[in-house]
C-alpha positions as CSV (number, residue, x, y, z in Angstrom):
1,H,-2.5,-18.1,-24.6
2,T,0.6,-18.9,-22.7
3,I,3.1,-16.5,-21.0
4,S,6.1,-17.6,-18.9
5,E,8.0,-15.4,-16.5
6,W,10.9,-16.1,-14.2
7,A,13.1,-13.9,-12.1
8,P,16.3,-14.7,-10.2
9,Y,17.2,-12.2,-7.5
10,V,19.9,-11.3,-5.0
11,F,19.8,-9.0,-2.0
12,S,22.6,-7.9,0.4
13,Q,22.7,-5.8,3.6
14,Q,25.7,-4.5,5.4
15,T,26.1,-2.7,8.7
16,I,29.0,-0.3,9.2
17,A,30.2,0.8,12.6
18,N,26.8,0.2,14.2
19,K,25.7,3.4,12.6
20,I,25.1,2.8,8.8
21,I,23.1,0.1,7.2
22,L,23.6,-0.3,3.4
23,S,21.3,-2.5,1.3
24,A,21.1,-3.4,-2.4
25,G,19.0,-5.7,-4.4
26,F,18.8,-6.8,-8.0
27,R,16.1,-8.8,-9.9
28,L,16.2,-9.9,-13.5
29,E,12.7,-10.3,-14.9
30,N,12.6,-12.7,-17.8
31,N,9.3,-12.6,-19.7
32,S,8.5,-14.7,-22.8
33,V,6.7,-11.6,-24.3
34,Y,8.7,-8.6,-23.2
35,G,12.2,-10.1,-22.8
36,S,14.7,-9.5,-19.9
37,I,14.3,-6.4,-17.7
38,P,16.8,-5.5,-14.8
39,V,15.1,-4.3,-11.7
40,P,17.6,-2.8,-9.1
41,S,17.1,-1.2,-5.7
42,S,19.3,0.3,-3.0
43,G,18.9,2.1,0.3
44,V,20.9,3.5,3.3
45,S,19.9,4.0,6.9
46,Y,21.9,6.2,9.3
47,L,21.4,5.9,13.1
48,V,21.8,9.6,14.2
49,T,21.1,8.8,17.8
50,K,19.7,5.8,19.6
51,R,16.2,6.9,18.8
52,T,16.6,8.9,15.6
53,T,17.1,7.3,12.2
54,L,17.5,8.8,8.7
55,K,16.7,6.7,5.6
56,A,17.0,7.1,1.9
57,A,16.0,4.7,-0.9
58,V,15.7,4.4,-4.6
59,S,14.1,1.4,-6.5
60,K,12.9,0.4,-9.8
61,G,9.5,-1.2,-10.3
62,F,8.3,-3.4,-13.1
63,R,5.1,-5.4,-13.8
64,S,4.3,-7.2,-16.9
65,P,0.5,-7.4,-18.0
66,A,-1.3,-10.6,-16.9
67,V,-2.9,-12.9,-19.3
68,L,-6.3,-11.8,-18.2
69,E,-5.4,-8.1,-18.9
70,L,-4.0,-9.0,-22.4
71,Y,-6.3,-11.6,-23.9
72,L,-9.2,-12.7,-21.9
73,F,-12.6,-11.0,-22.1
74,P,-13.3,-7.3,-22.2
75,P,-11.5,-5.0,-21.2
76,A,-8.5,-7.1,-22.4
77,N,-6.0,-5.4,-24.8
78,A,-3.2,-7.4,-26.4
79,A,-1.3,-4.2,-27.2
80,L,-0.5,-3.5,-23.5
81,Q,3.0,-2.6,-22.5
82,P,4.6,-3.4,-19.1
83,E,4.3,-1.0,-16.1
84,K,7.6,0.6,-15.3
85,M,8.5,3.1,-12.5
86,I,11.2,4.5,-10.3
87,S,10.6,5.7,-6.7
88,Y,12.7,7.9,-4.4
89,E,12.1,8.3,-0.8
90,V,13.8,10.0,2.2
91,S,12.5,9.7,5.7
92,I,13.2,10.4,9.3
93,R,12.1,8.2,12.3
94,K,12.1,9.5,15.9
95,Q,11.1,7.8,19.2
96,L,10.1,9.8,22.3
97,L,9.1,9.3,25.9
98,N,11.0,6.1,26.4
99,D,9.7,4.8,23.0
100,K,6.1,5.3,23.9
101,I,5.8,7.8,20.9
102,L,7.0,7.0,17.4
103,L,7.1,9.7,14.7
104,E,7.8,9.2,11.1
105,C,7.9,11.5,8.2
106,A,8.8,10.5,4.6
107,L,9.1,12.5,1.4
108,F,8.6,10.5,-1.9
109,N,8.6,10.9,-5.6
110,V,7.3,8.3,-8.1
111,Q,8.1,8.5,-11.8
112,G,6.7,5.9,-14.2
113,V,5.2,5.0,-17.5
114,N,2.5,2.6,-18.8
115,Q,0.5,2.0,-15.7
116,I,-2.3,-0.3,-16.7
117,Q,-5.8,1.2,-16.1
118,T,-9.4,0.6,-17.4
119,I,-11.0,3.4,-19.4
120,F,-14.3,3.6,-21.3
121,E,-14.3,4.0,-25.0
122,G,-17.7,4.2,-26.7
123,G,-19.3,3.1,-23.5
124,A,-17.1,-0.2,-23.4
125,P,-14.3,-0.8,-20.9
126,K,-10.7,-1.3,-22.3
127,N,-7.3,-1.7,-20.7
128,V,-4.9,0.9,-21.7
129,N,-1.4,2.2,-20.6
130,S,-1.5,5.5,-18.7
131,G,1.6,7.1,-20.3
132,V,4.2,9.0,-18.3
133,F,3.4,10.1,-14.7
134,N,5.5,12.0,-12.1
135,N,3.9,12.5,-8.6
136,T,5.4,13.8,-5.4
137,G,4.0,13.6,-1.9
138,I,4.6,13.4,1.9
139,E,3.5,10.8,4.5
140,I,3.4,11.5,8.3
141,S,2.6,8.8,10.9
142,T,2.7,8.6,14.6
143,R,2.0,5.9,17.2
144,Y,1.3,6.4,20.9
145,S,1.5,3.5,23.3
146,V,-0.7,5.0,26.0
147,S,-0.2,1.8,28.2
148,Q,0.4,-1.8,27.6
149,K,-3.3,-2.1,26.9
150,L,-4.0,0.9,24.7
151,V,-2.2,1.9,21.5
152,L,-3.3,4.8,19.2
153,A,-2.0,5.5,15.7
154,V,-2.6,8.2,13.0
155,N,-1.3,8.3,9.4
156,Y,-1.7,11.0,6.8
157,A,-0.5,11.1,3.2
158,Y,-0.7,13.8,0.7
159,T,0.3,13.5,-3.0
160,A,0.6,16.4,-5.4
161,I,-0.8,14.6,-8.4
162,K,0.7,16.1,-11.5
163,N,-0.5,13.2,-13.7
164,P,-3.8,11.6,-12.6
165,V,-3.5,7.8,-12.1
166,I,-6.5,5.6,-11.4
167,G,-6.6,4.4,-7.9
168,A,-4.3,7.2,-6.5
169,P,-5.9,9.5,-3.9
170,A,-4.7,13.1,-3.3
171,S,-4.9,12.7,0.4
172,Q,-5.7,9.9,2.9
173,L,-6.0,10.0,6.6
174,A,-6.3,6.9,8.8
175,A,-6.7,6.8,12.5
176,N,-7.0,3.6,14.7
177,G,-6.9,2.5,18.3
178,T,-6.3,-0.9,19.8
179,Y,-7.3,-1.9,23.3
180,R,-6.3,-5.2,25.0
181,F,-8.0,-6.5,28.1
182,N,-7.0,-10.0,29.4
183,K,-8.0,-12.4,26.5
184,F,-9.9,-9.7,24.6
185,D,-8.7,-7.2,22.0
186,F,-10.7,-4.4,20.4
187,N,-9.9,-2.3,17.4
188,L,-11.5,0.8,15.9
189,N,-10.4,2.2,12.5
190,V,-11.4,5.4,10.7
191,Q,-10.2,6.1,7.1
192,H,-10.9,9.2,5.0
193,I,-10.0,9.2,1.3
194,A,-10.2,12.4,-0.8
195,G,-9.6,13.0,-4.5
196,L,-9.3,9.3,-5.4
197,Y,-9.1,9.0,-9.2
198,K,-11.6,6.3,-10.2
199,Q,-11.6,7.3,-14.0
200,V,-9.3,9.6,-16.0
201,K,-10.6,9.0,-19.6
202,P,-12.7,10.2,-21.4
203,V,-13.9,12.1,-18.4
204,T,-12.1,12.5,-15.1
205,F,-14.1,11.3,-12.0
206,T,-12.8,11.4,-8.4
207,S,-14.2,9.9,-5.2
208,N,-14.3,11.0,-1.6
209,Y,-15.4,8.8,1.3
210,L,-15.1,8.0,5.0
211,L,-15.1,4.5,6.4
212,L,-15.5,3.2,9.9
213,N,-14.4,-0.3,10.7
214,A,-14.2,-2.2,14.0
215,K,-13.0,-5.6,15.2
216,A,-13.2,-7.7,18.4
217,G,-11.1,-10.7,19.1
218,Y,-10.9,-13.2,21.8
219,T,-7.9,-15.6,22.5
220,V,-9.3,-19.0,23.4
221,N,-5.9,-20.5,24.1
222,S,-2.4,-20.4,22.8
223,F,-3.4,-22.0,19.5
224,V,-6.9,-20.7,18.8
225,D,-8.5,-17.2,18.6
226,V,-11.9,-16.0,17.3
227,F,-12.9,-12.6,15.9
228,L,-15.9,-10.5,14.9
229,K,-15.4,-7.7,12.4
230,G,-17.6,-5.0,11.0
231,E,-16.6,-3.0,7.9
232,N,-18.1,0.3,6.6
233,L,-20.3,0.6,9.7
234,T,-21.7,4.0,8.6
235,N,-23.0,2.4,5.4
236,E,-21.0,4.9,3.2
237,S,-21.9,4.7,-0.5
238,Y,-18.6,4.9,-2.5
239,Q,-16.6,3.6,-5.4
240,I,-13.0,2.9,-5.9
241,N,-13.4,1.8,-9.5
242,N,-15.9,3.8,-11.5
243,G,-19.2,2.1,-11.9
244,Y,-18.6,-0.4,-9.2
245,T,-20.3,0.5,-5.9
246,M,-18.5,-1.0,-2.9
247,P,-20.4,-3.1,-0.2
248,G,-22.3,-1.3,2.6
249,I,-22.3,-2.5,6.1
250,T,-20.5,-5.9,6.2
251,I,-20.2,-8.2,9.3
252,L,-18.0,-11.2,9.3
253,G,-16.5,-13.5,11.9
254,G,-13.9,-16.2,11.9
255,I,-11.7,-18.6,13.8
256,N,-7.9,-18.6,13.5
257,F,-5.8,-21.8,14.2
258,H,-2.0,-21.4,14.9
259,L,0.5,-24.2,14.5
260,S,2.7,-22.6,17.1
261,K,1.9,-20.6,20.3
262,L,0.6,-17.1,20.0
263,H,3.0,-15.9,22.7
């Protein structure tokens, strides 16, 4: 099986009177199976004050099925159609206390059709298109630079899911802190997911879970750093895709080599 796809694109951004930033983009997807599909996007930012910014954006999304999803092995389905969606977003960004605190709030709406998801028919998995979905939500985030060494951040998102979509949670909360001391840096991250749709047909299943992750790093010199990372440290039993349990406690380490200096 052979599929070819290519896409020229253009993007432009213009600043007006140091207050308004206009942006626009256009991509033309050319797929040997589904033809030519225009994919435009646009946005505007308005600097209300030096530390307050309003933004609005609208963009179209498109993804054609991959060869694996169409033809190779179950749950492949040659009748799949491309995923299409349009997203709208308005947001406000505010900096406080000499930029030590950053606050952001965004409202969004996502409308789409044909999201590719895996369902079970007669006990066997099969890729299908989701049909129409229209979901609206809000996302709030804050970051506080307590000092040059300590930074705290919290992010919360809630989506009023009118049309269940596999992989979409109703709410998610993430909190993390980063502490730097000399050549060491430490990070602690907590993530809570509620109402994650892991299956919608023939029966709807949702998942709730809490994850704790941590990471410690050491900068050897300007070109090399090492790290040790622990994931799911509470050994939470959870699933993102129905029937596939995610790993328990996972410990890993590594070395990063940089071609240019870190600082």
